[in-house]
VEXMI-180833 format. One line per field, with one value per atom (N, C-alpha, C, O): residue number from 1; residue in three letters; chain; atom name; x, y, z. Coordinates in nm, 4 decimals, always signed. Example, Ala and Ser with C-alpha at 12.3 -4.5 7.8 and 13.67 -1.06 7.14 Angstrom:
residues 2
num <- 1, 1, 1, 1, 2, 2, 2, 2
residu <- ALA, ALA, ALA, ALA, SER, SER, SER, SER
chaine <- A, A, A, A, A, A, A, A
atome <- N, CA, C, O, N, CA, C, O
px <- +1.3190, +1.2300, +1.3200, +1.4236, +1.2850, +1.3670, +1.2900, +1.3409
py <- -0.5690, -0.4500, -0.3300, -0.3319, -0.2250, -0.1060, +0.0030, +0.1138
pz <- +0.7800, +0.7800, +0.7800, +0.8465, +0.7080, +0.7140, +0.7870, +0.8039
//
This chain:
residues 87
num <- 1, 1, 1, 1, 2, 2, 2, 2, 3, 3, 3, 3, 4, 4, 4, 4, 5, 5, 5, 5, 6, 6, 6, 6, 7, 7, 7, 7, 8, 8, 8, 8, 9, 9, 9, 9, 10, 10, 10, 10, 11, 11, 11, 11, 12, 12, 12, 12, 13, 13, 13, 13, 14, 14, 14, 14, 15, 15, 15, 15, 16, 16, 16, 16, 17, 17, 17, 17, 18, 18, 18, 18, 19, 19, 19, 19, 20, 20, 20, 20, 21, 21, 21, 21, 22, 22, 22, 22, 23, 23, 23, 23, 24, 24, 24, 24, 25, 25, 25, 25, 26, 26, 26, 26, 27, 27, 27, 27, 28, 28, 28, 28, 29, 29, 29, 29, 30, 30, 30, 30, 31, 31, 31, 31, 32, 32, 32, 32, 33, 33, 33, 33, 34, 34, 34, 34, 35, 35, 35, 35, 36, 36, 36, 36, 37, 37, 37, 37, 38, 38, 38, 38, 39, 39, 39, 39, 40, 40, 40, 40, 41, 41, 41, 41, 42, 42, 42, 42, 43, 43, 43, 43, 44, 44, 44, 44, 45, 45, 45, 45, 46, 46, 46, 46, 47, 47, 47, 47, 48, 48, 48, 48, 49, 49, 49, 49, 50, 50, 50, 50, 51, 51, 51, 51, 52, 52, 52, 52, 53, 53, 53, 53, 54, 54, 54, 54, 55, 55, 55, 55, 56, 56, 56, 56, 57, 57, 57, 57, 58, 58, 58, 58, 59, 59, 59, 59, 60, 60, 60, 60, 61, 61, 61, 61, 62, 62, 62, 62, 63, 63, 63, 63, 64, 64, 64, 64, 65, 65, 65, 65, 66, 66, 66, 66, 67, 67, 67, 67, 68, 68, 68, 68, 69, 69, 69, 69, 70, 70, 70, 70, 71, 71, 71, 71, 72, 72, 72, 72, 73, 73, 73, 73, 74, 74, 74, 74, 75, 75, 75, 75, 76, 76, 76, 76, 77, 77, 77, 77, 78, 78, 78, 78, 79, 79, 79, 79, 80, 80, 80, 80, 81, 81, 81, 81, 82, 82, 82, 82, 83, 83, 83, 83, 84, 84, 84, 84, 85, 85, 85, 85, 86, 86, 86, 86, 87, 87, 87, 87
residu <- ARG, ARG, ARG, ARG, PHE, PHE, PHE, PHE, GLY, GLY, GLY, GLY, ALA, ALA, ALA, ALA, GLY, GLY, GLY, GLY, SER, SER, SER, SER, TYR, TYR, TYR, TYR, GLY, GLY, GLY, GLY, TRP, TRP, TRP, TRP, PRO, PRO, PRO, PRO, MET, MET, MET, MET, ALA, ALA, ALA, ALA, LEU, LEU, LEU, LEU, LEU, LEU, LEU, LEU, GLY, GLY, GLY, GLY, GLY, GLY, GLY, GLY, ALA, ALA, ALA, ALA, ALA, ALA, ALA, ALA, ALA, ALA, ALA, ALA, VAL, VAL, VAL, VAL, THR, THR, THR, THR, LEU, LEU, LEU, LEU, LEU, LEU, LEU, LEU, TYR, TYR, TYR, TYR, LEU, LEU, LEU, LEU, ALA, ALA, ALA, ALA, LEU, LEU, LEU, LEU, ARG, ARG, ARG, ARG, GLY, GLY, GLY, GLY, SER, SER, SER, SER, ARG, ARG, ARG, ARG, THR, THR, THR, THR, ASP, ASP, ASP, ASP, VAL, VAL, VAL, VAL, LEU, LEU, LEU, LEU, ILE, ILE, ILE, ILE, ALA, ALA, ALA, ALA, LEU, LEU, LEU, LEU, VAL, VAL, VAL, VAL, PRO, PRO, PRO, PRO, VAL, VAL, VAL, VAL, LEU, LEU, LEU, LEU, VAL, VAL, VAL, VAL, LEU, LEU, LEU, LEU, LEU, LEU, LEU, LEU, LEU, LEU, LEU, LEU, ALA, ALA, ALA, ALA, MET, MET, MET, MET, LEU, LEU, LEU, LEU, ARG, ARG, ARG, ARG, ARG, ARG, ARG, ARG, PHE, PHE, PHE, PHE, HIS, HIS, HIS, HIS, VAL, VAL, VAL, VAL, GLN, GLN, GLN, GLN, GLN, GLN, GLN, GLN, GLU, GLU, GLU, GLU, SER, SER, SER, SER, ALA, ALA, ALA, ALA, ARG, ARG, ARG, ARG, ALA, ALA, ALA, ALA, THR, THR, THR, THR, LEU, LEU, LEU, LEU, LEU, LEU, LEU, LEU, ALA, ALA, ALA, ALA, ALA, ALA, ALA, ALA, ALA, ALA, ALA, ALA, GLU, GLU, GLU, GLU, ALA, ALA, ALA, ALA, ARG, ARG, ARG, ARG, ALA, ALA, ALA, ALA, ALA, ALA, ALA, ALA, GLN, GLN, GLN, GLN, LEU, LEU, LEU, LEU, ALA, ALA, ALA, ALA, ARG, ARG, ARG, ARG, PRO, PRO, PRO, PRO, ASP, ASP, ASP, ASP, ALA, ALA, ALA, ALA, PRO, PRO, PRO, PRO, PRO, PRO, PRO, PRO, THR, THR, THR, THR, PRO, PRO, PRO, PRO, ALA, ALA, ALA, ALA, PRO, PRO, PRO, PRO, LYS, LYS, LYS, LYS, PRO, PRO, PRO, PRO
chaine <- A, A, A, A, A, A, A, A, A, A, A, A, A, A, A, A, A, A, A, A, A, A, A, A, A, A, A, A, A, A, A, A, A, A, A, A, A, A, A, A, A, A, A, A, A, A, A, A, A, A, A, A, A, A, A, A, A, A, A, A, A, A, A, A, A, A, A, A, A, A, A, A, A, A, A, A, A, A, A, A, A, A, A, A, A, A, A, A, A, A, A, A, A, A, A, A, A, A, A, A, A, A, A, A, A, A, A, A, A, A, A, A, A, A, A, A, A, A, A, A, A, A, A, A, A, A, A, A, A, A, A, A, A, A, A, A, A, A, A, A, A, A, A, A, A, A, A, A, A, A, A, A, A, A, A, A, A, A, A, A, A, A, A, A, A, A, A, A, A, A, A, A, A, A, A, A, A, A, A, A, A, A, A, A, A, A, A, A, A, A, A, A, A, A, A, A, A, A, A, A, A, A, A, A, A, A, A, A, A, A, A, A, A, A, A, A, A, A, A, A, A, A, A, A, A, A, A, A, A, A, A, A, A, A, A, A, A, A, A, A, A, A, A, A, A, A, A, A, A, A, A, A, A, A, A, A, A, A, A, A, A, A, A, A, A, A, A, A, A, A, A, A, A, A, A, A, A, A, A, A, A, A, A, A, A, A, A, A, A, A, A, A, A, A, A, A, A, A, A, A, A, A, A, A, A, A, A, A, A, A, A, A, A, A, A, A, A, A, A, A, A, A, A, A, A, A, A, A, A, A, A, A, A, A, A, A, A, A, A, A, A, A, A, A, A, A, A, A
atome <- N, CA, C, O, N, CA, C, O, N, CA, C, O, N, CA, C, O, N, CA, C, O, N, CA, C, O, N, CA, C, O, N, CA, C, O, N, CA, C, O, N, CA, C, O, N, CA, C, O, N, CA, C, O, N, CA, C, O, N, CA, C, O, N, CA, C, O, N, CA, C, O, N, CA, C, O, N, CA, C, O, N, CA, C, O, N, CA, C, O, N, CA, C, O, N, CA, C, O, N, CA, C, O, N, CA, C, O, N, CA, C, O, N, CA, C, O, N, CA, C, O, N, CA, C, O, N, CA, C, O, N, CA, C, O, N, CA, C, O, N, CA, C, O, N, CA, C, O, N, CA, C, O, N, CA, C, O, N, CA, C, O, N, CA, C, O, N, CA, C, O, N, CA, C, O, N, CA, C, O, N, CA, C, O, N, CA, C, O, N, CA, C, O, N, CA, C, O, N, CA, C, O, N, CA, C, O, N, CA, C, O, N, CA, C, O, N, CA, C, O, N, CA, C, O, N, CA, C, O, N, CA, C, O, N, CA, C, O, N, CA, C, O, N, CA, C, O, N, CA, C, O, N, CA, C, O, N, CA, C, O, N, CA, C, O, N, CA, C, O, N, CA, C, O, N, CA, C, O, N, CA, C, O, N, CA, C, O, N, CA, C, O, N, CA, C, O, N, CA, C, O, N, CA, C, O, N, CA, C, O, N, CA, C, O, N, CA, C, O, N, CA, C, O, N, CA, C, O, N, CA, C, O, N, CA, C, O, N, CA, C, O, N, CA, C, O, N, CA, C, O, N, CA, C, O, N, CA, C, O, N, CA, C, O, N, CA, C, O, N, CA, C, O, N, CA, C, O, N, CA, C, O, N, CA, C, O, N, CA, C, O
px <- +0.4735, +0.5202, +0.4873, +0.5726, +0.3635, +0.3236, +0.3731, +0.3787, +0.4091, +0.4508, +0.6007, +0.6501, +0.6736, +0.8176, +0.8838, +0.8614, +0.9650, +1.0392, +0.9613, +1.0135, +0.8400, +0.7641, +0.7495, +0.7540, +0.7322, +0.7216, +0.5794, +0.5590, +0.4827, +0.3445, +0.2885, +0.2472, +0.2860, +0.2223, +0.3029, +0.2431, +0.4363, +0.5093, +0.4939, +0.4836, +0.4926, +0.4747, +0.3339, +0.3145, +0.2370, +0.0998, +0.0909, +0.0231, +0.1587, +0.1582, +0.2265, +0.1782, +0.3384, +0.4073, +0.3241, +0.3184, +0.2607, +0.1747, +0.0556, +0.0165, -0.0024, -0.1143, -0.0721, -0.1462, +0.0476, +0.0984, +0.1228, +0.0949, +0.1746, +0.1963, +0.0633, +0.0509, -0.0357, -0.1666, -0.2320, -0.2913, -0.2212, -0.2788, -0.2070, -0.2713, -0.0763, -0.0007, -0.0427, -0.0638, -0.0549, -0.0983, -0.2408, -0.2720, -0.3254, -0.4631, -0.4673, -0.5440, -0.3857, -0.3783, -0.3316, -0.3877, -0.2280, -0.1779, -0.2822, -0.2948, -0.3567, -0.4588, -0.5718, -0.6186, -0.6152, -0.7269, -0.6844, -0.7649, -0.5601, -0.5099, -0.5072, -0.5453, -0.4631, -0.4532, -0.5565, -0.5569, -0.6436, -0.7439, -0.6839, -0.7308, -0.5799, -0.5107, -0.5475, -0.5408, -0.5854, -0.6261, -0.5064, -0.5190, -0.3902, -0.2746, -0.2276, -0.1786, -0.2418, -0.2048, -0.3061, -0.2694, -0.4325, -0.5330, -0.5097, -0.5306, -0.4668, -0.4364, -0.3166, -0.3129, -0.2195, -0.1039, -0.1421, -0.0754, -0.2480, -0.2908, -0.3529, -0.3415, -0.4169, -0.4866, -0.3915, -0.4225, -0.2781, -0.1886, -0.1316, -0.1099, -0.1077, -0.0562, -0.1582, -0.1224, -0.2830, -0.3876, -0.4070, -0.4268, -0.4014, -0.4169, -0.3029, -0.3269, -0.1810, -0.0674, -0.0750, -0.0408, -0.1188, -0.1336, -0.2358, -0.2101, -0.3498, -0.4522, -0.4066, -0.4363, -0.3356, -0.2851, -0.1827, -0.1817, -0.0970, +0.0033, -0.0630, -0.0230, -0.1634, -0.2338, -0.3048, -0.3070, -0.3618, -0.4295, -0.3295, -0.3560, -0.2151, -0.1138, -0.0618, -0.0413, -0.0406, +0.0059, -0.0959, -0.0591, -0.2233, -0.3287, -0.3341, -0.3454, -0.3265, -0.3301, -0.2093, -0.2214, -0.0935, +0.0278, +0.0145, +0.0528, -0.0384, -0.0557, -0.1565, -0.1348, -0.2656, -0.3642, -0.3051, -0.3361, -0.2224, -0.1583, -0.0636, -0.0594, +0.0116, +0.1028, +0.0253, +0.0660, -0.0846, -0.1669, -0.2251, -0.2257, -0.2733, -0.3313, -0.2255, -0.2541, -0.1053, +0.0023, +0.0379, +0.0533, +0.0511, +0.0835, -0.0287, -0.0023, -0.1515, -0.2651, -0.2701, -0.2950, -0.2470, -0.2474, -0.1349, -0.1546, -0.0184, +0.0934, +0.0622, +0.0931, +0.0012, -0.0337, -0.1405, -0.1336, -0.2383, -0.3418, -0.2849, -0.3233, -0.1949, -0.1329, -0.0496, -0.0499, +0.0206, +0.1016, +0.0122, +0.0437, -0.0987, -0.1907, -0.2543, -0.2712, -0.2891, -0.3477, -0.2469, -0.2827, -0.1223, -0.0199, +0.0075, +0.0284, +0.0075, +0.0311, -0.0861, -0.0688, -0.2046, -0.3217, -0.3186, -0.3839, -0.2442, -0.2324, -0.1160, -0.0022, -0.1406, -0.0316, +0.0656, +0.1797, +0.0241, +0.1107, +0.2001, +0.2851, +0.1827, +0.2597, +0.3977, +0.4097, +0.5019, +0.6345, +0.6409, +0.5782, +0.7136, +0.7202, +0.7981, +0.8947, +0.7561, +0.8257, +0.8592, +0.7919, +0.9624, +0.9989, +0.8921, +0.8220, +0.8819, +0.7848, +0.8285, +0.9482, +0.7315, +0.7689, +0.8344, +0.7998, +0.9287, +0.9980, +0.9104, +0.8417, +0.9111, +0.8267, +0.8783, +0.8188
py <- -1.0423, -1.0871, -0.9853, -0.9530, -0.9338, -0.8438, -0.7010, -0.6240, -0.6637, -0.5267, -0.5108, -0.3992, -0.6210, -0.6137, -0.5331, -0.5573, -0.4377, -0.3584, -0.2466, -0.1811, -0.2224, -0.1123, -0.0003, -0.0232, +0.1189, +0.2354, +0.2892, +0.4056, +0.2085, +0.2551, +0.3088, +0.4246, +0.2280, +0.2720, +0.3767, +0.4718, +0.3645, +0.4732, +0.6071, +0.7121, +0.6021, +0.7273, +0.7823, +0.9038, +0.6946, +0.7394, +0.8075, +0.9093, +0.7519, +0.8141, +0.9506, +1.0458, +0.9593, +1.0883, +1.1898, +1.3073, +1.1444, +1.2338, +1.2801, +1.3966, +1.1897, +1.2266, +1.3249, +1.4179, +1.3049, +1.3974, +1.5358, +1.6375, +1.5391, +1.6682, +1.7375, +1.8587, +1.6601, +1.7193, +1.7728, +1.8806, +1.6982, +1.7446, +1.8698, +1.9615, +1.8754, +1.9942, +2.1157, +2.2237, +2.0981, +2.2104, +2.2531, +2.3722, +2.1571, +2.1903, +2.2654, +2.3606, +2.2235, +2.2926, +2.4366, +2.5293, +2.4541, +2.5903, +2.6761, +2.7953, +2.6146, +2.6906, +2.7320, +2.8457, +2.6418, +2.6734, +2.7639, +2.8422, +2.7541, +2.8387, +2.9845, +3.0721, +3.0104, +3.1482, +3.1844, +3.2963, +3.0910, +3.1036, +3.1657, +3.2679, +3.1009, +3.1475, +3.0584, +2.9358, +3.1203, +3.0429, +2.9896, +2.8892, +3.0551, +3.0070, +2.8712, +2.7895, +2.8463, +2.7152, +2.6101, +2.4965, +2.6484, +2.5547, +2.5213, +2.4077, +2.6200, +2.5959, +2.5017, +2.4185, +2.5140, +2.4236, +2.2828, +2.1858, +2.2714, +2.1423, +2.0551, +1.9326, +2.1147, +2.0384, +1.9476, +1.8294, +1.9955, +1.9044, +1.7935, +1.6816, +1.8243, +1.7219, +1.6098, +1.4921, +1.6454, +1.5442, +1.4650, +1.3436, +1.5321, +1.4625, +1.3623, +1.2488, +1.4031, +1.3124, +1.1967, +1.0834, +1.2243, +1.1196, +1.0157, +0.8957, +1.0600, +0.9667, +0.8892, +0.7705, +0.9550, +0.8862, +0.7796, +0.6704, +0.8115, +0.7162, +0.5950, +0.4809, +0.6208, +0.5108, +0.4224, +0.3002, +0.4818, +0.4058, +0.3184, +0.2011, +0.3762, +0.2996, +0.1844, +0.0740, +0.2092, +0.1047, -0.0086, -0.1260, +0.0267, -0.0737, -0.1576, -0.2800, -0.0946, -0.1660, -0.2585, -0.3712, -0.2110, -0.2927, -0.4158, -0.5256, -0.3988, -0.5112, -0.6119, -0.7327, -0.5639, -0.6535, -0.7299, -0.8475, -0.6657, -0.7317, -0.8411, -0.9497, -0.8131, -0.9139, -1.0331, -1.1476, -1.0073, -1.1159, -1.2006, -1.3234, -1.1356, -1.2076, -1.2926, -1.4049, -1.2407, -1.3156, -1.4396, -1.5483, -1.4233, -1.5379, -1.6413, -1.7616, -1.5959, -1.6880, -1.7652, -1.8858, -1.6976, -1.7650, -1.8679, -1.9769, -1.8347, -1.9298, -2.0511, -2.1643, -2.0277, -2.1398, -2.2283, -2.3508, -2.1678, -2.2473, -2.3278, -2.4429, -2.2685, -2.3400, -2.4567, -2.5649, -2.4345, -2.5409, -2.6535, -2.7709, -2.6192, -2.7204, -2.7996, -2.9211, -2.7318, -2.8007, -2.8947, -3.0038, -2.8535, -2.9384, -3.0597, -3.1700, -3.0402, -3.1521, -3.2498, -3.3671, -3.2025, -3.2888, -3.3844, -3.4887, -3.3504, -3.4386, -3.5345, -3.4896, -3.6637, -3.7587, -3.7758, -3.8167, -3.7459, -3.7672, -3.6480, -3.6567, -3.5361, -3.4144, -3.4237, -3.4707, -3.3780, -3.3771, -3.2699, -3.1650, -3.2934, -3.1946, -3.0704, -3.0793, -2.9585, -2.8316, -2.7707, -2.7977, -2.6893, -2.6288, -2.5304, -2.4678, -2.5187, -2.4264, -2.2825, -2.2545, -2.1901, -2.0494, -1.9909, -2.0255, -1.9024, -1.8376, -1.7297, -1.6583, -1.7160, -1.6123, -1.4749, -1.3778
pz <- +0.5862, +0.4580, +0.3504, +0.2677, +0.3502, +0.2421, +0.2630, +0.1671, +0.3858, +0.4103, +0.4248, +0.4414, +0.4185, +0.4399, +0.3286, +0.2100, +0.3694, +0.2736, +0.2083, +0.1181, +0.2498, +0.1904, +0.2931, +0.4139, +0.2427, +0.3304, +0.3350, +0.3693, +0.3019, +0.2930, +0.4225, +0.4281, +0.5263, +0.6496, +0.7260, +0.7763, +0.7375, +0.8045, +0.7322, +0.7956, +0.5985, +0.5244, +0.5430, +0.5464, +0.5551, +0.5801, +0.7162, +0.7308, +0.8150, +0.9472, +0.9455, +1.0068, +0.8753, +0.8660, +0.7877, +0.8238, +0.6818, +0.6044, +0.6852, +0.6779, +0.7622, +0.8493, +0.9563, +0.9883, +1.0124, +1.1133, +1.0532, +1.1168, +0.9313, +0.8653, +0.8378, +0.8555, +0.7945, +0.7667, +0.8937, +0.8927, +1.0017, +1.1286, +1.1766, +1.2276, +1.1615, +1.2024, +1.1210, +1.1762, +0.9897, +0.9059, +0.9391, +0.9399, +0.9659, +1.0035, +1.1356, +1.1507, +1.2309, +1.3594, +1.3409, +1.3994, +1.2586, +1.2346, +1.1648, +1.1928, +1.0740, +1.0014, +1.0945, +1.0886, +1.1791, +1.2685, +1.3827, +1.4331, +1.4236, +1.5331, +1.4921, +1.5698, +1.3723, +1.3276, +1.2232, +1.1720, +1.1913, +1.0859, +0.9594, +0.9092, +0.9106, +0.7908, +0.6731, +0.6817, +0.5659, +0.4483, +0.3698, +0.2997, +0.3802, +0.3049, +0.3562, +0.2783, +0.4851, +0.5385, +0.4933, +0.4633, +0.4888, +0.4391, +0.2921, +0.2495, +0.2156, +0.0739, +0.0615, -0.0290, +0.1509, +0.1490, +0.1940, +0.1579, +0.2717, +0.3216, +0.2124, +0.2179, +0.1155, +0.0115, -0.0677, -0.0828, -0.1189, -0.1922, -0.1035, -0.1500, +0.0230, +0.1138, +0.1297, +0.1262, +0.1467, +0.1605, +0.0316, +0.0360, -0.0821, -0.2103, -0.2301, -0.2712, -0.2016, -0.2163, -0.1173, -0.1512, +0.0031, +0.1031, +0.0585, +0.0678, +0.0108, -0.0355, -0.1592, -0.1723, -0.2487, -0.3683, -0.3295, -0.3863, -0.2329, -0.1881, -0.1214, -0.1446, -0.0393, +0.0254, -0.0766, -0.0615, -0.1789, -0.2843, -0.3598, -0.3864, -0.3937, -0.4657, -0.3804, -0.4310, -0.2526, -0.1619, -0.1558, -0.1594, -0.1467, -0.1394, -0.2677, -0.2607, -0.3817, -0.5099, -0.5218, -0.5698, -0.4783, -0.4845, -0.3951, -0.4354, -0.2760, -0.1846, -0.2399, -0.2300, -0.2976, -0.3557, -0.4748, -0.4939, -0.5529, -0.6662, -0.6183, -0.6763, -0.5137, -0.4587, -0.4038, -0.4231, -0.3362, -0.2836, -0.3978, -0.3899, -0.5021, -0.6152, -0.6855, -0.7269, -0.6990, -0.7639, -0.6830, -0.7387, -0.5519, -0.4676, -0.4673, -0.4674, -0.4668, -0.4689, -0.6006, -0.6005, -0.7120, -0.8424, -0.8503, -0.9040, -0.7979, -0.7989, -0.7121, -0.7496, -0.5964, -0.5084, -0.5717, -0.5613, -0.6366, -0.7033, -0.8200, -0.8404, -0.8957, -1.0068, -0.9554, -1.0142, -0.8469, -0.7870, -0.7352, -0.7544, -0.6698, -0.6190, -0.7331, -0.7226, -0.8409, -0.9564, -1.0197, -1.0640, -1.0243, -1.0834, -0.9950, -1.0457, -0.8645, -0.7743, -0.7736, -0.7406, -0.8096, -0.8124, -0.9313, -0.9284, -1.0345, -1.1514, -1.1298, -1.1164, -1.1261, -1.0984, -1.2157, -1.1939, -1.3391, -1.4544, -1.4855, -1.5741, -1.4142, -1.4437, -1.3768, -1.2637, -1.4489, -1.3873, -1.2780, -1.2922, -1.1720, -1.0640, -1.1067, -1.1825, -1.0585, -1.0828, -0.9483, -0.8488, -0.9448, -0.8166, -0.7683, -0.8478, -0.6373, -0.5779, -0.6049, -0.6112, -0.6210, -0.6439, -0.5203, -0.4073, -0.5433, -0.4317, -0.3710, -0.4440, -0.2388, -0.1753, -0.1986, -0.1519
//
C-alpha cells in the first residue's frame, strides 16, 4: 500500500549497482577519477533514500491521523456520520 507507484526501492537498487560498478572499476585500475565520480552518485543515492523514507513516514502519519479522527468521531454517538477517507 505505501510503496505502490513509487520508484524508491528500484532506484535505490540501480543506484547501488552503479556505485558498486564504479567502485569496482576504481579498485581494479586504482584510478582516482572514478572514485571522484563515485562521490556524487553516493550522495544522490543517500539523498534519494532519505527523501523516500520521509515521504513514506508522512504518508503513514497522515493515514494514522485520519483513522484516529474517524475512530474518535464514531465514538461520539451525537456526531453526524461522515464518509470514510479514501485510501
